[in-house]
Every structure is written in structure tokens, then in C-alpha cells.
PLY file of the C-alpha trace (Angstrom):
ply
format ascii 1.0
element vertex 225
property float x
property float y
property float z
element edge 224
property int vertex1
property int vertex2
end_header
74.83 119.70 99.76
75.79 116.18 98.75
76.60 113.43 101.40
77.52 109.72 101.17
76.18 106.96 103.16
78.30 103.75 103.17
77.63 100.14 104.16
80.13 97.16 103.99
79.47 94.56 101.34
81.46 91.34 100.86
84.86 92.91 101.22
83.83 96.06 99.29
81.37 98.95 100.02
77.93 100.09 98.83
77.58 103.83 98.77
74.46 105.88 98.70
75.12 109.42 97.22
72.33 111.81 98.45
71.60 115.32 97.32
68.19 116.59 98.51
65.86 113.72 97.60
67.98 112.35 94.80
70.05 109.32 95.63
72.44 107.17 93.53
73.83 103.90 94.59
77.55 103.07 94.02
79.69 99.93 94.14
82.98 100.93 95.71
85.88 98.41 95.83
87.76 99.82 98.87
87.93 102.60 101.42
90.18 104.65 99.12
87.39 104.75 96.59
84.88 105.65 99.30
86.95 108.69 100.38
87.69 109.66 96.75
83.96 110.09 95.68
84.05 113.69 94.48
82.24 116.71 95.87
80.98 115.01 99.05
80.48 117.21 102.15
80.21 114.36 104.65
80.60 110.64 104.73
78.56 108.44 107.14
79.84 104.82 107.33
78.52 101.81 109.19
81.83 100.74 110.64
83.65 101.45 113.97
85.91 104.49 113.73
86.91 105.44 117.31
88.33 102.41 119.04
88.82 101.68 122.80
92.24 100.68 123.99
91.11 98.52 126.90
87.39 97.92 127.13
83.79 98.35 125.90
82.88 101.49 124.03
80.08 103.50 125.81
78.48 104.21 122.45
77.94 100.52 121.72
76.42 99.99 125.15
74.11 103.03 124.72
73.30 102.15 121.14
72.11 98.64 122.28
70.13 100.27 125.03
68.37 102.55 122.51
67.52 99.48 120.32
66.59 97.07 123.08
62.86 97.97 123.13
62.81 97.46 119.35
64.31 93.93 119.44
67.35 95.03 117.44
69.93 95.41 120.23
71.89 92.42 118.83
72.50 94.35 115.53
75.14 96.39 117.40
78.37 94.34 117.51
80.85 95.29 120.21
83.72 97.09 118.45
87.07 95.33 118.96
89.79 97.04 120.99
92.41 98.77 118.97
95.15 96.08 119.64
93.03 93.60 117.64
93.81 95.51 114.42
97.30 93.94 114.57
96.05 90.45 114.56
96.76 88.07 111.67
94.08 85.52 112.64
91.23 84.92 114.97
93.28 83.20 117.62
95.73 86.11 117.76
92.83 88.52 117.90
91.39 86.80 120.95
94.85 86.78 122.64
95.51 90.40 121.88
92.00 91.43 123.09
92.34 89.49 126.36
95.82 91.10 126.95
94.48 94.57 126.43
91.36 94.00 128.58
92.99 92.16 131.52
91.36 89.03 130.23
87.80 90.33 130.21
87.00 90.39 126.49
87.62 88.46 123.37
85.95 89.38 120.01
83.28 87.00 118.77
83.86 85.37 115.38
81.25 87.67 113.79
83.05 90.72 115.23
86.37 89.41 113.91
84.99 89.27 110.41
84.80 93.01 110.50
88.47 93.51 111.59
89.92 93.78 108.06
87.35 96.52 107.08
87.99 98.34 110.33
91.75 98.30 109.79
91.43 99.37 106.21
89.31 102.37 107.35
91.51 103.15 110.19
94.58 103.21 107.92
92.81 105.32 105.23
91.64 107.94 107.74
95.11 108.71 108.76
95.92 111.66 110.96
94.92 114.18 112.16
91.26 113.23 112.86
88.57 114.50 110.39
85.00 115.30 111.12
84.11 114.61 107.42
83.80 110.85 108.16
81.36 109.79 110.91
80.35 106.40 112.26
76.64 105.60 111.95
74.46 102.57 112.35
71.50 101.85 110.07
69.26 100.21 112.66
69.36 103.48 114.80
68.40 105.38 111.66
65.49 103.08 110.83
64.17 102.41 114.32
65.00 105.57 116.31
65.04 108.15 113.54
63.00 107.33 110.47
60.54 105.10 112.37
57.84 102.70 111.50
60.35 99.85 111.23
59.74 96.95 113.49
60.77 93.80 111.56
64.25 92.39 110.92
65.99 93.37 107.66
66.06 90.83 104.98
62.43 89.70 105.80
59.54 90.62 103.46
57.93 92.84 106.16
61.18 94.35 107.21
62.14 95.29 103.65
58.81 96.94 102.88
59.04 98.86 106.15
62.47 100.21 105.26
61.36 101.06 101.75
58.38 103.00 103.10
60.43 104.84 105.71
63.14 105.81 103.15
60.50 106.86 100.60
59.45 109.74 102.75
62.91 111.30 102.59
64.54 110.22 99.36
63.73 108.71 95.93
64.78 105.27 97.03
62.92 103.16 94.32
64.67 105.04 91.54
68.03 104.38 93.18
67.32 100.69 93.58
66.19 100.40 89.99
69.54 101.84 88.84
71.75 100.04 91.39
75.00 98.42 90.24
74.70 94.86 89.28
74.90 92.37 92.22
74.31 94.89 95.00
71.93 93.23 97.59
68.83 95.12 98.59
69.73 94.77 102.36
73.04 96.63 101.85
71.51 99.09 99.49
68.80 100.10 102.07
71.41 100.28 104.87
73.57 102.58 102.71
70.51 104.77 102.13
69.86 104.95 105.87
73.47 105.94 106.41
73.11 108.67 103.73
70.01 109.95 105.60
72.03 110.07 108.77
74.83 111.90 106.97
72.36 114.48 105.68
71.14 115.13 109.27
74.80 115.34 110.52
75.64 117.86 107.80
72.60 119.89 108.75
73.37 119.72 112.42
70.19 117.71 113.24
71.66 114.39 114.11
71.54 112.47 117.39
74.58 110.60 118.77
75.43 108.22 121.52
78.76 108.11 123.26
80.53 109.44 126.37
82.36 112.36 124.63
85.75 110.66 124.69
88.26 110.17 121.89
90.60 107.37 121.13
94.37 107.26 121.02
94.19 108.64 117.44
91.92 111.53 118.48
88.72 109.98 116.96
85.48 110.23 118.80
83.94 107.09 120.22
80.39 107.76 119.09
77.64 106.57 116.83
75.31 108.95 115.19
72.02 108.91 113.20
0 1
1 2
2 3
3 4
4 5
5 6
6 7
7 8
8 9
9 10
10 11
11 12
12 13
13 14
14 15
15 16
16 17
17 18
18 19
19 20
20 21
21 22
22 23
23 24
24 25
25 26
26 27
27 28
28 29
29 30
30 31
31 32
32 33
33 34
34 35
35 36
36 37
37 38
38 39
39 40
40 41
41 42
42 43
43 44
44 45
45 46
46 47
47 48
48 49
49 50
50 51
51 52
52 53
53 54
54 55
55 56
56 57
57 58
58 59
59 60
60 61
61 62
62 63
63 64
64 65
65 66
66 67
67 68
68 69
69 70
70 71
71 72
72 73
73 74
74 75
75 76
76 77
77 78
78 79
79 80
80 81
81 82
82 83
83 84
84 85
85 86
86 87
87 88
88 89
89 90
90 91
91 92
92 93
93 94
94 95
95 96
96 97
97 98
98 99
99 100
100 101
101 102
102 103
103 104
104 105
105 106
106 107
107 108
108 109
109 110
110 111
111 112
112 113
113 114
114 115
115 116
116 117
117 118
118 119
119 120
120 121
121 122
122 123
123 124
124 125
125 126
126 127
127 128
128 129
129 130
130 131
131 132
132 133
133 134
134 135
135 136
136 137
137 138
138 139
139 140
140 141
141 142
142 143
143 144
144 145
145 146
146 147
147 148
148 149
149 150
150 151
151 152
152 153
153 154
154 155
155 156
156 157
157 158
158 159
159 160
160 161
161 162
162 163
163 164
164 165
165 166
166 167
167 168
168 169
169 170
170 171
171 172
172 173
173 174
174 175
175 176
176 177
177 178
178 179
179 180
180 181
181 182
182 183
183 184
184 185
185 186
186 187
187 188
188 189
189 190
190 191
191 192
192 193
193 194
194 195
195 196
196 197
197 198
198 199
199 200
200 201
201 202
202 203
203 204
204 205
205 206
206 207
207 208
208 209
209 210
210 211
211 212
212 213
213 214
214 215
215 216
216 217
217 218
218 219
219 220
220 221
221 222
222 223
223 224
């Protein structure tokens, strides 16, 4: 069984192709390239898939609650409502969001930076919905699944903790040594955590948060690890 974990990276994507303990890092230019990686049973991607029409996703709230005691709740950005995908700029995104949520919500600038990638993924997935591509979140994998991770990513302590956690389940150092040029260690480790989540999903061992609902395109509003 081969799975792919994917993390966003500067307008492109880092993939971690995992089979057993063997993992290989890939630099993927767009979502089409992600979905075209051959012989992959399941893709786990750190990007919102199911989108609310008019409010906050329960899975975002529950994910933050699961991470609150670890100090990583802020790593879960509230997903924008679907209407925001039609926005051409940040001002339009705020207007569209407020219109869809009766004035209650507008995306932060940080969330808006993800909109282009969310739109690209939403377009590429098409219809009907597929169970082959699942939304994940690396911090849920590291802190609630793999464990022994307590410091922020990008710090020296946090990086070593993530390496040690992944070393127990895959040959992560070998993957990093052969990583495509320019791939940052932060995104590489997040992609590996997504791949670990994909492996658990494929084996039926994953945990998920969400309220069991689907969006207007039939996609589940959930986050798994």
C-alpha cells in the first residue's frame, strides 16, 4: 500500500510518498501534479476540503479544542466559507464572507493567503466526491497521534521532537537527505506527518473530528489524523 501526504509550499506542494517505512519527498508544482502521482491508494492533504456555506466548521472548532492543551490551537486556521473562493482580492473576500455569514465572519489575512490553494484543490477534485483525498492537519498527527511533540515547529527543540516522532514510523532521515533542492524542513516534516495520517486512514485506524456533515459539493467537513 502506498499513500501520499501533502503540505502546501510557496504556491506549490511538498509530497511525502510512503510505503511501509520507506518515504520519498517530492516537489509538486500544482494540485494536478499531486493527484497525478501514480499508484497512490490515498492522498492526505493539509488544506481545507469540505467548506461551510454560512459559518464555522465544527471540525475546526474541535481540532482547536483537541490542540488547546498542547498550546497549538492557533495552528488551526478557520476555513473560509465557500463564497470566498470567488473573491479576486482580500477586500472582496471579506465582503463575500460577511454576506454569507450575516456579517458574523470575515477571513483573516493569513487565512486569505490560503484561498488560492483551496480554490485550486476544490476545482481539481471536481464531482462526484472522492474518498481518495482526505483533509488532515500535521499538528494533530504530531501532538495527538505520534506524541512526544510539545514545542513549536521551526524551533530547534520542535524540529528534533518531530524527527524523533517520525523516526519511529518511517525512515525520515533518508527522505530528508534525498529531498528535492529547496524544500524546507518544516514543510517536509509536515508532509511526512500527513503521510503517516494517510497510512492510518488507509488502514482504517485514523481518528477524525467533525460533525458528520457534508458541504454543497458532497465533501465531508472533517479533519483526520
